[in-house]
Structures are given as C-alpha cells and as structure tokens.
N, C-alpha and C positions, 0 to 999 in steps of 0.2 A: 420440497428446495431442486432437490436435480430436474428434476422436470421442468423447472424454469430456468436453471443454466443452458438444459439443451433447448430453448426458443429465444437465446440472446443475440441479440442481432451482431454482425461482424464490428462494429465499430464498438456496441459494446463490448466485444469481445480483447479489443484493443488496450481498447479506458480504462477493463476489469484488470491486467496485467504482470507482471512481477515486473517486466521491461517500463513501464509506466510510470509505476510507484517508484524508482530507479531514477525516471525522470524531475516527476516530481521532486523525490525531493533532494535530489542536484541544484534546482533550479530555490528551492528555499532554502538551502541550506550557499550557498549565493549569495543573497540574499542577509542576511543572517547568521552568520555563522553558530554556532553552538552545538547542542544533541541533538540529534534530527534518530526516528527509528522506522523501521519502515518495518510492522509486526501479520502476522497471520490472523485473517477476525474468519476465518468456516461461513462467513453470508456468499454467498455466487457469486452477488449482485454488487460486492465491494467484497473480494476475497481479501485483498493487500490494504491497510490505511498505514500513512504518514503521520506519526507524531512525535513530542514534545517528548511527552513525557509516556509511556507506555504505562502499565498497569502492573501488576507484578503475576499476574495471571496469561501477560498477552504472549503472546510464540513470538518476538521476537528473529527479524528474518534478515534483516541488516542492517546494523546501526553506523551511525557517524557521527567521527566528538572533533570538538576544534583547540 
C-alpha cells in the first residue's frame, strides 16, 4: 500500500489531504447542521473520511456539533 501512496498524482494528494476533509465537512455542516466527524482511515487512497456516525473503532480527528 505504501508504494501506491508514492505514485499518487498531485491532484489526488490534494483531494486526500486533511485540509480538503475540513472543507468538505464545513460545507456539509453549513447545509445540514448536526454532528459530523472527520476520521482517519489508514487507507492511502482515502486517508480521511467525513461521516455523521463514526464507528466505535474509528480514529476521530475532528468533531463538529451544533
């Protein structure tokens, strides 16, 4: 998996960034206020995920609540 991470395009690296996850979460929160979390997945193709209900074993990086 690590080798795949080295071959990612600059656009993919931008889309996979924590900053992009923050932007997505902010937009979703503006549209539908409520609980949102940014979780770390460990997957190099999707290292962060925005979700409304993180699983108990998810690594929550940021949590937004209304």
